[in-house]
N, C-alpha and C positions, 0 to 999 in steps of 0.2 A: 803177699807183697803189696797189694793195693791198700790194705788196712794200715800197714806201716807207713806208706806214702801219705795217706790221709792224716795220720797222727802227726807226722813231721810237718806237713803243710799247715795243719791247724795250729801247731805250736809256733811256727814261723809267723803266721798271720796274727796270732794273739800277742806275740812279743813285739811285732811291728806296731800294732795298735797301742799297746802299753807304752812303748817308747815314744810314739807320737804324742800321747797324752802327757807324758812327763816333760817333754820339750815344748808343749803348747803349740804343736804343729797340727794344722787341719788340712785335709785333702778336699779338693773339689770333687763334685760328682763324676765329672768326666775323667779325672785321673783314676778314680776307683774303677770306673767302667772299663777303661782301656787296660788297666792292670789286671782286672778279673778276666777280660777276654784273652789277654796274653797268657795268663796262667792256665786257663781252660785249654787253649790251643797247645800249650806246651805239654800238658798232661795227655792230651789226645795224641800228640806226636810220640811221646815216650811209649804209650801203650801200643800204638801201631808199629813202632820201630821194633820193640821186643816181640810182638806177635808175628811180624813178618820174618824176623830172624828165626823164630821157633819153627816156622813153616819152611825154612830153608829158601827163602826168597830174599836174598841179600840185596839185590838191585832195588827191589821195591822198598826195602827197609831204608836204604840210603836216600832214595827219592823222597820218602816221607820226611827225613831229616831236612832235606833241602826245601821241599814244597810247603810243609807246615811248620817245621822247626824254625826256619829263618824268620818268617813273619811273626812267630811267637816271641822270639828274642827281640825283634824290632819293636813290637808293641810294649813289651816290658821295659825296654830301654826308653821308649818315648814317655811312658808313664813316669818313670824315674826322673827323666830330664825335666818334664813339666813341673813336677813337684820341687825339684832342686832349684830350678830357676825362679819359681814363685817365692820360695823361702829366701833365696839369696837377694831378691829384689826388696823384700820387706825389712 
């Protein structure tokens, strides 16, 4: 399962970088850092969610979604908004 997730994430990142090069859009270092941190936290959340469900700990699984999943989504949205506002300003 993680091999397939790695291939999908690699394809998405590659297509994002290619699209940004075609549109002449560049990201700042902190946008990339925030986005990377959000992606890592999201992958951590998914792994622990399914691991907790496999161990029949549904309350722990849903707490992982709340405690680590919500900040992951916030970081990814923040990264996207920073990039969108910078491009819109230019």
